[in-house]
C-alpha positions as CSV (number, residue, x, y, z in Angstrom):
1,M,-177.1,5.9,-110.9
2,L,-173.4,5.9,-109.6
3,Q,-174.5,3.4,-106.7
4,A,-175.7,1.0,-109.7
5,K,-172.3,0.9,-111.5
6,R,-170.5,0.3,-108.4
7,K,-172.9,-2.8,-107.2
8,R,-172.3,-4.2,-111.0
9,Q,-168.5,-3.5,-110.9
10,S,-167.7,-4.6,-107.2
11,G,-167.5,-8.5,-107.9
12,L,-166.2,-11.1,-110.5
13,T,-168.6,-12.3,-113.5
14,L,-168.7,-16.0,-114.0
15,I,-167.1,-16.0,-117.5
16,E,-163.9,-14.0,-115.4
17,L,-163.8,-16.8,-112.8
18,I,-163.7,-19.6,-115.2
19,V,-161.1,-17.9,-117.4
20,A,-159.2,-17.6,-114.2
21,C,-159.5,-21.2,-113.3
22,T,-158.7,-22.4,-116.6
23,I,-155.3,-20.3,-116.5
24,L,-154.6,-21.8,-113.1
25,F,-155.3,-25.2,-114.3
26,V,-153.1,-25.0,-117.4
27,L,-150.3,-23.6,-115.5
28,S,-150.4,-26.3,-112.5
29,T,-150.7,-29.1,-115.5
30,L,-147.2,-27.3,-116.8
31,A,-145.5,-27.2,-113.6
32,L,-146.1,-31.2,-112.7
33,P,-144.0,-32.6,-114.9
34,L,-141.2,-30.1,-114.2
35,A,-141.8,-31.0,-110.6
36,R,-141.3,-34.9,-111.2
37,I,-138.3,-34.2,-113.6
38,Q,-136.8,-32.0,-110.4
39,L,-137.7,-35.1,-108.2
40,K,-136.1,-37.6,-110.4
41,R,-133.2,-35.5,-110.8
42,E,-132.5,-35.2,-107.3
43,R,-132.6,-38.8,-106.6
44,E,-130.3,-39.3,-109.3
45,R,-128.0,-37.1,-107.6
46,E,-128.5,-38.9,-104.1
47,L,-127.8,-42.3,-106.0
48,R,-124.3,-40.9,-107.5
49,A,-123.6,-39.6,-104.1
50,A,-124.2,-42.9,-102.3
51,L,-122.4,-45.4,-104.9
52,R,-119.2,-42.7,-104.6
53,E,-119.6,-43.0,-100.7
54,I,-119.5,-46.7,-101.2
55,R,-117.4,-47.2,-103.7
56,T,-114.7,-45.2,-102.0
57,A,-114.9,-47.0,-98.9
58,I,-114.1,-50.2,-101.1
59,D,-111.2,-48.5,-102.4
60,R,-109.7,-47.4,-99.0
61,H,-110.4,-51.1,-97.8
62,K,-108.5,-52.5,-100.8
63,E,-105.7,-49.6,-100.2
64,A,-105.3,-50.5,-96.5
65,A,-105.3,-54.4,-97.2
66,D,-102.4,-53.6,-99.8
67,R,-100.4,-51.9,-97.2
68,G,-100.3,-54.9,-94.9
69,M,-102.7,-52.8,-92.3
70,F,-104.7,-55.8,-91.7
71,Q,-104.6,-59.7,-92.9
72,V,-106.6,-60.5,-96.0
73,K,-108.4,-63.9,-96.7
74,V,-106.8,-65.7,-99.8
75,D,-108.8,-65.1,-103.2
76,T,-109.9,-62.0,-101.8
77,E,-107.7,-59.6,-103.4
78,G,-107.8,-57.4,-100.5
79,Y,-111.6,-56.3,-101.3
80,P,-114.4,-56.6,-98.6
81,P,-116.2,-59.9,-97.7
82,D,-119.4,-57.8,-97.5
83,L,-120.6,-54.2,-97.4
84,Q,-121.4,-54.8,-93.5
85,T,-117.1,-55.4,-93.0
86,L,-116.8,-51.5,-94.3
87,V,-119.4,-50.7,-91.3
88,D,-118.1,-52.8,-88.5
89,G,-114.2,-52.6,-89.2
90,V,-111.3,-54.6,-89.5
91,K,-108.8,-55.2,-87.2
92,T,-105.0,-53.8,-87.9
93,T,-102.0,-56.2,-87.3
94,G,-99.5,-55.0,-85.6
95,A,-98.0,-53.6,-81.8
96,A,-101.2,-51.0,-82.0
97,E,-103.8,-53.2,-82.7
98,K,-107.2,-50.9,-83.6
99,K,-110.1,-51.2,-85.9
100,L,-110.5,-49.3,-89.1
101,K,-113.7,-48.6,-90.1
102,F,-114.4,-47.0,-93.8
103,L,-118.5,-46.7,-93.5
104,R,-120.4,-45.1,-90.7
105,R,-123.7,-46.9,-92.2
106,I,-124.5,-48.5,-95.7
107,P,-126.2,-45.9,-97.4
108,M,-129.9,-46.1,-98.4
109,D,-130.4,-46.8,-102.2
110,P,-132.7,-43.8,-103.2
111,M,-134.2,-46.0,-105.9
112,T,-135.2,-49.0,-104.2
113,H,-135.1,-47.4,-100.9
114,S,-133.4,-49.8,-99.0
115,T,-129.7,-50.9,-98.1
116,D,-129.8,-53.7,-100.6
117,W,-127.1,-53.3,-103.2
118,G,-126.3,-54.9,-106.1
119,L,-122.5,-56.5,-105.6
120,R,-119.8,-57.8,-108.1
121,S,-116.9,-59.4,-107.0
122,Y,-113.5,-59.1,-108.6
123,Q,-113.6,-62.7,-109.9
124,D,-117.1,-61.9,-111.7
125,D,-117.9,-61.2,-115.6
126,P,-118.2,-57.5,-115.6
127,D,-121.5,-57.5,-117.3
128,S,-123.0,-60.4,-115.2
129,P,-125.8,-59.6,-112.9
130,S,-124.5,-62.5,-110.6
131,F,-122.8,-62.2,-107.5
132,G,-120.0,-64.7,-106.7
133,G,-119.8,-64.0,-103.0
134,Q,-115.6,-63.9,-103.0
135,N,-115.5,-60.1,-102.2
136,V,-117.2,-56.9,-103.0
137,F,-115.3,-55.1,-105.8
138,D,-118.1,-52.9,-107.0
139,V,-121.9,-52.1,-106.1
140,Y,-124.9,-50.9,-108.5
141,T,-128.4,-50.3,-107.7
142,K,-131.1,-53.0,-108.2
143,S,-133.6,-50.5,-109.9
144,Q,-134.6,-51.5,-113.3
145,D,-135.5,-48.0,-114.3
146,S,-133.8,-45.4,-116.7
147,A,-132.3,-42.1,-115.7
148,L,-133.2,-39.0,-117.4
149,D,-130.2,-39.3,-120.0
150,G,-131.8,-42.9,-121.0
151,T,-128.9,-44.9,-119.3
152,K,-130.3,-47.6,-116.8
153,Y,-129.5,-47.1,-112.9
154,S,-127.9,-50.5,-112.7
155,E,-125.2,-49.6,-115.1
156,W,-124.0,-46.7,-113.2
């Protein structure tokens, strides 16, 4: 009789197996949206860091131009003509001629997965998405998605 009880109690019943699978399914469906939000939040952090890196390089270029460290073209206000100039660098003026570089590489946009950023020049209307081409005053992502806080990424 003791052996008969052990045989019945040694495995899972079909009901127990269905209940366990249902619990796992419910928990996994609850975890999936949280994982998506966490992934989106991480991409937003990467976007902020990339924008900050580019904008800091633009500001350093402008500051160096204002101090007369290199010659600037007329109507550029000391801002770089494009992002590649920040990577390639500019030759300084004076006896010790050297190259000033402001970026190692153009950061990748985590939203569009490219290095193609939206550009604004100093002469452009701040709300206009068009780029006049005179210089690079500001950058933004070309993604049309919205952030977790409801704002458009392109407005960051």
